[in-house]
LOFI-393435 format. One record per residue (C-alpha): residue in one letter; chain; y, x, z. Coordinates in Angstrom, 3 decimals, padded with zeros to 6 digits. Each point is the difference from the previous one (the first is absolute). Example, Ala and Ser with C-alpha at 12.3 -4.5 7.8 and 13.67 -1.06 7.14 Angstrom:
2
 r c       c2       c1       c3
 A A -004.500  012.300  007.800
 S A  003.440  001.370 -000.660
REM end
This chain:
69
 r c       c2       c1       c3
 X A -010.312  014.981  009.613
 X A  000.882 -003.186 -001.631
 X A  003.514 -000.093  001.910
 X A  001.107  003.074 -001.852
 X A -001.448 -001.465 -003.284
 X A  001.361 -003.744  000.347
 X A  002.834  000.431  002.733
 X A  001.802 -003.449  001.073
 X A  003.241  000.271 -002.016
 X A  001.073 -003.725 -000.595
 X A  002.007 -002.358  002.025
 X A -001.535 -003.066  001.090
 X A  002.550 -002.067 -002.085
 X A -000.558  002.060 -003.013
 X A -004.023 -000.474  000.427
 X A  000.439 -003.634  000.213
 X A  002.059  000.208 -003.276
 X A -002.462  002.194 -001.831
 X A -002.955 -002.535  000.940
 X A  001.993 -002.975 -001.056
 X A  001.067  001.764 -003.205
 X A -003.678  000.883 -000.696
 X A -001.488 -003.520  000.586
 X A  002.652 -001.286 -002.101
 X A -000.452  002.174 -002.979
 X A -003.535 -000.563  000.172
 X A -000.005 -003.442  000.321
 X A  002.170  000.343 -004.035
 X A -003.628  001.057 -001.107
 X A -001.336 -003.284  001.094
 X A  002.881 -002.550 -000.121
 X A  002.892  001.198 -001.892
 X A  000.380  001.266 -003.203
 X A -003.987  001.507  000.212
 X A  001.377  003.349 -000.718
 X A -002.516  003.217  001.001
 X A  003.437  001.661  001.277
 X A -000.272 -002.175  003.126
 X A -002.699  002.486  000.866
 X A  002.587  002.669  000.720
 X A  000.397 -002.181  003.246
 X A -003.064  001.871  001.277
 X A  002.260  003.198  001.114
 X A  002.460 -001.716  002.034
 X A -002.515 -002.600  001.501
 X A -002.077  003.301  000.899
 X A  002.786  002.094  001.368
 X A  001.371 -002.637  001.945
 X A -003.246 -000.871  001.802
 X A -000.786  003.954  000.577
 X A  003.559  000.495  001.437
 X A  000.144  003.108 -002.386
 X A  001.719  000.995 -003.176
 X A -001.127  002.991 -002.017
 X A  003.137  000.568 -001.541
 X A  001.792  000.114  003.494
 X A -002.268  002.306  001.074
 X A  000.314  002.177 -002.968
 X A  003.664 -000.111  000.505
 X A  000.131  000.146  003.704
 X A  001.549 -003.140  000.392
 X A -000.584 -002.624  002.420
 X A  001.884 -003.533  000.735
 X A -002.291 -000.638  003.481
 X A  002.069  000.839  003.042
 X A -001.139  003.416  001.638
 X A -002.165 -000.597  003.239
 X A  001.334  001.768  003.126
 X A -001.446  003.272  000.919
REM end
C-alpha cells in the first residue's frame, strides 16, 4: 500500500542534492540571516530522505531508472 502512495521516483543523485539543499536551507534559520523562510528546506529534505516526490507522483514523472522486469 505504501509503495503505491509513495513510490520511489527520484534518482539517487537527485536524492543527495535534495538532502543537501534541505540541510543548507534549514541551516539558514540558525546560522545565516536567521529568517523563518529557511524552514522551507524541510520539504526537499523529507522528499530526499523518503525518495518519493508527491508532485512527481501526481504528474506521473520519475527520474530514477526503471527496474528490469
